[in-house]
N, C-alpha and C positions, 0 to 999 in steps of 0.2 A: 503494500500498500506506501510505504513511505519512499523519495527518494532524492537522491544526493543532488543538489542543485548546483551548477556549475557558477553561476554567482558572474556568467559570462552575457552581456546582449549579443544577438549576430541575426543576420538577412538567417529568415530558414522559412523554405515554402512562397507566398507569393507577398508576403509581408515582414512587419521590421519583427522578431522575439524577442517579446520586452519583459519586467520583470514587475510584478505589484503583489498587493493584499488584498486577498479575499473582503468583502466588507460585508458581503451580504448571500444569502444563498435560499430562493424560493423551485424547489423543483429541479429539474438540471439546469439551471436558471442562476448563474454566478457576476457576481458587481464585483467590477474589481481596481482598488485603491492602484494606481502606477505610482512609481517612485519618484519617477518626475514634476507630481504633482498637477499631470496636464484630467484630463476629460475623462473619468471614471466609464472604461467600456462594459459591455455588457458580455460576457463571455459564457463558452461552451465546451463541457468537457469532453477531449476527442475520445472519441469508441462510444462505447452503450453504455457501459459502468463506470459513474460518477461515484467517486471517491475523494470530491476536492469538501475540506470542511470551511467554516468562515476562521480567520484567524491563518490562515493557510499563506507562506508565502508561494505563489506559483508562476513559473513560465507561461505566456504564455505568445502565440501567433498575431500580430492586427488583420483582420479581415477588413475589416472598413475602417470609417469615422468610431464608432460608434458598437464594433462588436470587435468577439473576436475569440479563440479557441485554444482553452488551455493545457499545453503538452505536459509541461513538467510540474511535477508538487515537488515541496524542495523539503530539506528535512526538517521531520518534528521532535520537537520537544517531548511534546505528549501529546494526545487524543481523548475526549474525552466524550464517549460516546453511548447508550443504550443499547440491548437487544433482546429476541426473544428467540424461540425458537427458529424463529425462521429467518428475520430483516433485522439488520441494525441501524440504526440509527443513528448517525453523526451528531453531537452540537456545538463542540466548537475545538481549534487544535492552537497549538504554542500559548497557556493559559499556565500564569500563575496564583490565583487565588477561583475558588465558588463562593458564592454567593449565593444563597438557597434564602427565596423568601418565602413568612409564616405571617398567616395574622389570627387572633383572637377569635373571629368570626367571618368566613366560617370555617366548619373544626376541617386545620389541617390533620390530613395523613402524615403517623409516623412512622406510618410504610414507607414511605414518599421519603420522610425524612432521612432514614436510619438510609436508603439504599441509594441516597444521594452521601449520605456523605462514606459510606464507600467505596463509594467510585471514586471519592474525591481523596480516602488514604490510596485507593491502590495505583491513584497517576501522581503519584505524590504531589498534588492537590491542597495548600492551608483552604479551613473553612469556616464562615463566615457565617451564622446564622442572624436576619430577619426578626421577630418577633412585630410585625406592623402590625396599628388600629389598634391600639393599646388602652385608647378616649375610651370602648368599652368596656365601662370599669366590671360588666357586671363576668364577666366571661373573660375578667383577667386570670386571677385567683388559679383555674384551673392548666389556662392557658401554661403559668406560668411553672403548678408542678409539674405539667409534663413534659418539660421542656429543661425542667429542673439533673434526670439523671445524664442529657449530653454535657450541660456546663460543667459535672461532678468530674464527668473526663477531659476537661477541656477546651471544650471547645467554646468559644465566644459567642456568648447570644447578646447582642444590642437591639433594646425597646424603645420604638417610635409610633409615631402616628402621623404620616408622612400627609395626609390627608387634614386634618384638626389642627394640627403643629409640626408645620414644612420646615418652618425655622431649626430645626432639632437637629433636621437633615444631614443637612452642610457640616457641623459641627462632630456627630458622630461618625459619620464614612469617610470624610475625604481624606482625610490621614490614613487610613485604612486602603481606600482606592489608588490614593495616587502612587505616577509609575508601576502599575500594576497590568495585568491583562489579567479581568474575573469577567465570570459566567454568572448571569444574570440568573436563576432556575426560581421554577414554584408552581404552585396550584391554578386555574383561574378561580382568580375573583384574592386573590391573596394583595391587593394594591403594586403590581409590579409594574404597570404602566402608569402609575403616580409616584413610584419613585423615581422614572427612569427622569422624569420630566421633569422632575427636581435636579437632579443630579445634570444630566445635557442641555440647555438652558432652551436649544435645538430642536432638541427634538423628535417633536413634531415635523415642522419642516421636512429634518432632517428624513424622515418616516415616507413622507411624502416623495419627496425625490429618491429616492430608494425603490417606492414602491413605484413610481412611472418608469425610473430605468430599467426594471426588472420585468416592467411588462404583467404585476400581479395585481393590476385594478384595485378595489376599495380591499382588496385579500390581506391591510396591510401588519394584522397581527397572525400571518401564517408564515412568518418566513420570519430566519435568524437575522439578522442584523448586529454590526461590531459598529461603537460611538466613539470619538475620542473624546476623555476627557479634559475640561479643560486646566486644569494643573499638569498631567500629565498624565500619562494611561489609557487604558481602553475596558469601555463598558460591551460586554456581546449578551444582547435580549434574545433571548429564545422565546418561542411558545408557548404558552402554560400546555400541562400534559397530567396525564393520570398514573399512572405505569410507567416504571422503571425498572426495569430488565435487567440483569446482568450475568446473561448465560456467556459472554464470549469471561472472564472470570473466572482460572482453574481453581482446585481447591486451597492449592497453599497460596495465590497470591488473595482467593478470601479470606482464610486463616490470621493475615498479614494484615490482612485490611480493618479488621474488630483491633482495636485500638486498648478492648480492653480484654483481649487477648494475652494481648504478646507477651506480659511478664510468665504466661503458663506454659509459654510454645519450648519446645524441648525438655521440659520435665515430666512429659509424658513416661508410662511406663514402657511405651512399646511407641519406636523410634518414627513409625507410620502410622499411625492415630488419628484415625477422623474427628476426635471431640464429637462421636455423636451416643456411643453406645460402649464404648470401647470400656474397660476396666482400667482399673490406674490411669484414671487421666485424667491429665490438673487439672485443665478446663471446667468439665461436670465438676473435679472436685471445689473448688471456687464460686461453681456456684453455688451448691449445698453450703457454702460456708456464706452466701449472702454477696460475695465478693463482683463474682457476675449478674447480672439483670436475668433474669431467666428470658425473659423479653428478645433480650440482645443472641443469643442462644435457636433460640427460635428459627428469629430473624435471619442467623448462618444458618442451619438445619435444611429453611427455605430455599436458602440462592443455594446450596451445595444439590438438593433433590432438581431444581429446574435447571440444573448448570447440565446436571446430569441424560436432560431429557434434549439437549440440543438435537437437529436433525446433520446429519452429518452427507 
């Protein structure tokens, strides 16, 4: 999937071979920001299979003033994606951080939160949890209670109300986003769009421009796009989703991605312990002693089961 880029510009085919960064994706349509700051062409991958993600550095051949063909994907630091037993959905490449937006209401999915955090750990990304809509005071105590175990694991949880107290957003988030590539994930209804519009002053205008360039019309919420932050760094917004399959992670990757499992790995009676039913399992003993929550182990067991169902 990943190929090394030569870093050179040269003539190729019928057009110049140029380099840029993919800033938006809609189906097989990609908007590329050229290195020289010139007009952004709409590009298409060569061949039927698309392996391009927002955040990729790519080489493309200019076909016309506003169109090009992607011929090479540069070397990636990482690639975040979700997968089920049949297909994969790319989120973005070359990331530093995952920011997952939750809300006091509607009720957020703890399963989705857990899976997003596991994906971040597996790809070497830092994680930041934002609890939005804290002005809904009746639902706040339960939301805090549900997030307390994640705070205990060392995850940062920031509370704010993007709609009712917009002035608190920049002081709490700007320093954490500056000079970093951050992807924003979350279910629909959590307030992601409000947050993006606060962090990116011209987000609406930029989205309309990108939508026009991608020929995606009114479907402005169905594509992933990258915004440059005013103080440096980038924020990648993705459509809301309800499922986060991790079929592509191996059992070894999964066990290391659970921060609460790591102190016990290598201490089981059997070197090839699966941490499911084996006698002498240090992870299972930690659950019995209360050091690991049963809910976390249930998520691990479910992910291992899902990974075993992948269609080869």
